[in-house]
Residue, then its C-alpha position, 0 to 999 in steps of 0.5 A: m275364109k273358111s266359108g269362102l273356101f267352102l263356096i269354091l269347093l262346093s262350086s267346083l264339085a258342082f261343075n265337075t258333076l255337070a261336066e261328068e254327067v255330060k260325058g256320060i260318067d255315073y256320078c254316083h259311082d265315080a271313084k274320083v268324085s267319091q274321093e273328093w267327098l271323103k276328103m271334104i268330110t275329113d277336112y270339114p268334119t263339123d261343117p253342117v252343110i258339107l255333112k248334109l250334102a254328103g248325106l244327101r248325095e249318098g241317099l240319092c245315089l242309093m235311091i237311084d240304085r234301088k230304082q226308087i227315083s230316076h237319075e234325073q230326079g236325083t240330079d234335080i234334087w241335088e242341084d236344088e239343095r246344092q244351090r240352096s246351100i250356096v245361097d245360105r252360106d253366102q247369106e251367113q257370110t254377109k251377116k258376119m261382115p262388119k257394117f260400115t257407115i259414113 
């Protein structure tokens, strides 16, 4: 159940991110997005995937602010890692499912 909820939350954040970028809102500095991430960290303080992605987001935003990478580079890195995390969590869930044989 927890992993299913994780996939829904992560996908939801991803869709919000893409929609906001299309509207021209700065994902790194958007208060609503920051609050969503703080809530996820509070709700799932021991989930390594949530913590990894939250740290990645913070680091990428810092690098964008310092002009060490472009917004496009940051977005590409974020989307690659977000997608990898969804696949990894899905595979994790699949391994935990009971195997039925006929």
